[in-house]
N, C-alpha and C positions, 0 to 999 in steps of 0.2 A: 329264815326266807324274810326278806324285804319285799312288802308288797307296795304299787306302783300304781296311781291309777292315771292311766295315760291319757285322759281327758284335762287333767290339773292345770290352768294358766295356761299359758299360749297352746299347749294339748296337742303340739305337734310332734315330729319325728326325732325333733333334740332329745325329747326326754328318754326317748329309745336308746339313742347312741351313746349318751352319758350316761345313764344305766345300765346298761351291757358292757359300757369300756370300764366304769368304776367296780364292777362285778367282778369282771376278771382281775382287776388289778389288785384287790381287795380279797378275794376268794370267797364273798360273801354272794350265795344264790338270791336269785328274785325272780318275781312273778309280776307283769305286765299285763293290765287290763285295759280295756278302752283305747286301743291304740288308736291316734288319730282319728276318734271318733264322731270328732265334729266337721272332719272334713269334706269334701263331696265324693271324695273316693276314700273311706274309711280304711284300715286295716295296712297290713303291711304291702308297699310298693315294692318295685324289683331293687333300687340303691338301700331301701332300710333292709332287705332282705340279704343281699350279698354284703351288707356290712355287719350285721349280726352274725351271718354263716363266716366270715373272715374271724370275726372276735374268737367264735367259738373252735375255730380251726385252732388258732392262735393257741389257745388257753383248755385245749383237748378236753372241751367240755361237753353237754349235755345241752339240746335243747329241746323242747318239745313245744308241737303244733305251730313250726316255723316253717310257712308256705304263703304264698301270695294271697291278700285279701284278708289274713288273720289278723282278728283284732285282740288276741291274748295268748303269750307267750310266758313260756318258764323256762329260765336258765340256769344248768349249775355247773361253776366253772371245775374242771377238771383239778386243777393245780393254783396258787397263788402266787405271781409274776413278782411279789414285793421280794426284793433283795437275790433274786433271780439273774447269774450272767448267763444269758444264752443270747447266740447270736442266730434269725431265724428268717425264712423265708418265705413267704406268700405271695401267691399268682391267683387272681381275682379276676374272673369272668363276667361284665355287666352288660347283658344282650339287650336293653333300650338304650336311651337316651339319659338314663338315671345320673346323679352327679357324682362324680369322682369325688370332688370336695367332702360330701355330705358322708359317704363311705371312709374317709378318711378321719373324721370325727370319731367315729367310735373307736379305731384301731390306733390312735396316736395317745390315747391316755394310758392302757396296758402299755404299750412299747417306749413308756418313760422310763420303767424298769429295766428293760434288755440291754444285754451289749450291745445289739443292732439289731435293725429290724428292717428288712428290704424287703418293699411291697412292688409285684410287675400288677398294673391294671392293665386289660387288655377289653377296651368297649367302655360304653357309657359315655357322659359329656365332660366337657372342660368350661363350657359356658351353657348357662339355665337360669331359667327363674328360680326366685326364691331358692338360690343356693348360693355359696362362694364361689366364683371364677377361680381357677388355677393358677390364674395371674396375683389374685388379692391373696391366698396361701403364700406364693412365693416371695411375693414383694413388700406386703404388710405382717402376715401374721409369723411366717417362718422365722423373720427379723426380729418378732417380739419374744416368740418361745425360744430364740437364742440368749437374750436379756434374763428369762427365768434359769438359762444356761443346760437347756435343753436343745442341741439342735439337730437340726431336719432340714433335708436336702430333697431338693427335686428335679426329676431331669422330665419334661416333658416331650415325648415324642412325637405324638400327633394330636391335634387340634379334635373335637366332638362336640358340635352342633346337635339342639331339636331338629327334627324329631328322627335322627339316625343315630348320632352318636357316634360309636367307633372309634374314640380316642384310645391312644397307648399312652401309658405314665409310669415311672420307675419313682418312688419315694425310697430314701434311705434316713432311717435314725439311729442316733445313736446314745447310751444311756445318760439320764438328765442327772446334771449335778444341781440341784437346785438351790438359788439364793432366792431373798426375798427380792420382789420389785415394787418400786414405788413410783409411778406416774401419775403424775397430780396437777404436771406444769406442761402446757404444750411447747414452750419454747418458742425462739424464735427460726423463721423459716429458712433453711438452707436452700432446697430445692424443691422443683416440682417436676414430677416424672409422670411417665404413662405409657400403655400399648395400646393402641388402635389394631384391630386385628379383625382379619376377614378372612373368608376360605378364597382359594384362587377362583372359584365360578364367581366371585363379584370383581375379580381384579379390572375390566373394563370399564365397569361403571367409577372406579377410584373410589369405592367405599370407603377403604379404612385411611385414605388422605383425606376422604368429605371429613370423616369422623374427627379424623385427629386437627385438622384447619380449625374447626370450628370451635373443639375444645381449647387449643393453643390461644386462640383470640379471646376467651373469654375469661379464661385462667389470668393471662396477661393484664386487660383490662381490669380487672377484679383485685388482684394481687399486687399487681406492677412487677411483677419477675416475668421473665421469660421462662416459660415450660419446655421442657425436651419431651416429648410423644414419639415414641418408634412407630410406625406404621408398617405392618407386614399382610402379607399374605402368605396361608397357608394350606395344605391338601388336606382336604375333610370330606367326608362322604357323603355332607348333602351342605347347601350354601347356609352361610352365618356369620355371625360379626359380635364385636362387643368392643366395649373398651374400658379400661382399668385406669385410675389416676390413683396418684398419692402424694403425699406432705411430707418429704424429710424436714426435721426439726432439729434442734441443738434439742432436745429431749424425748422423743417420739417419733411413733410415722401415724400419720391420718389418710385414709382411702375411703374411696367412692368409685361407683360402676355403674354400667348401663347396658342394656342388650340389644342387639339389632333382632327387628321382628319383622314377616313379610308385611309388607305394608307401609313400614314406617322408615322414613327418610334417614340416611345417615348422617344429615346435619343435626335433625332430632336427637336422635343418639348421643352425640357430642356434646350439644346443649344439655339434656340431661343428666351426664355424668359431672359437666360444671356445676350446675344448680345441686346437686347433691352434694357433693366437695364442698361445696361453699356454705351449704346447710352445717355441714359437720364443724367446718371452722369456725363458723359465730357462735355455736354453742358453747363451744370455751374449755370443751373437754379434751383430755390426751390420747383418747380411744375413740373411734367412730363407734356409732350405735351396731354396727352388724360385728365389728371386732370384739366388742366388749363382752358378750357373752361367750365367744370362742375363749377366751382366756380364762373365762371362771375354773376349772379344774385343775389348770395349772398355778392358779393363786393359790387356791385350798390347799395344793401341793406345796408351795413354795413359802404363802405368805405375802403381805404386803397389801398396798393400797393404789387403787386406781380412779383415776377422774374420768368418767364417760360421758359424750356428747346428750346420751338421751338413758335413761333407765328403763330399760321396754320389757314389756312380759316377759319374753325370752329371756332377757337376764335373771326375774322374779323367780323364774321355773325350773330355771339351771341350776339356781342357788338351794331351792326348795329340793332335788334331786340329790345334789351333789351331797348335801347334810343330813341326806339318809345313810351314805355309804362312809363319808370320810368324819374323823375327829375333828373338825375345822367348824368353825363359827365366823359369818359372815355378819355385816353391819352396813346398812345404807343410811347415809346423810346425805341430802340433796342429791348432786349428781357423784360422790364419792364412796365405790365399794372398798369396802376392806375385811379383811378376814385372816384372823389367828388362828394359828395351826394347832390341833388339840395335843 
């Protein structure tokens, strides 16, 4: 039984998602206490609960104390997925505006060993605070996983925003054929892309175009390259908007985003996304700070090294969890994270 203090380091839900995912992958049971203990709303929220219930379904395991607000759970995976060739379908329902991206963080780790996994998600949010938008996963994270030898495909059927959620998405994975990844240089810029998204209810105010126009102007002024940002309106259960930007380079992909909120001007959203992307670019890393901690479980399985824009508490905490389950050893030097498979 692997014991994990959920208040360690960054102390967020990422500890839970990584631990449950790796527990399923390796077949090692775990107990996690102090879950999100330092948060204003400690314990399991809807997206955390749905993530671990889905993983439990995948692993045919046993979960103890898995309920909203719980600060301690115990998980016994029913079977190890290592070297298991299976094609599995899962359907997940999220009743709130919980993040789809965060639910996927737990599932994608054990799915590396499956012949295929098709996940259908009904409900939840594709855009939300403190969570990766699905657009980030589709255009930055999943292409990077492909470089590790892990194909993941996303079909976004309906967008969801806070507070009503109501998204619909399908994610399809194939078995990983891991190869070591070395991303230590950003390389030269090939293109700057983006998507500015808003609900149909905001079309009259031209929110998507206003976010896009400010972002294109700011990016063109700084990078001296004309960016291409698609402005789209989508059906949604409540008003909402966001903008995702990314830089395609000869070596890597770097991204940043910003979220629309009530009372926040569309121009402010576009400007915020540009400033976030410039900050990541000026850091000299090959990966942005939000993508960095997400790729660490796969770096542990494949081996290699990455240079990130910033070594965050999330990175350090995720490494701490990963090393409890996998025979991998991480090392951090300046902004470079290397990992040797055990």
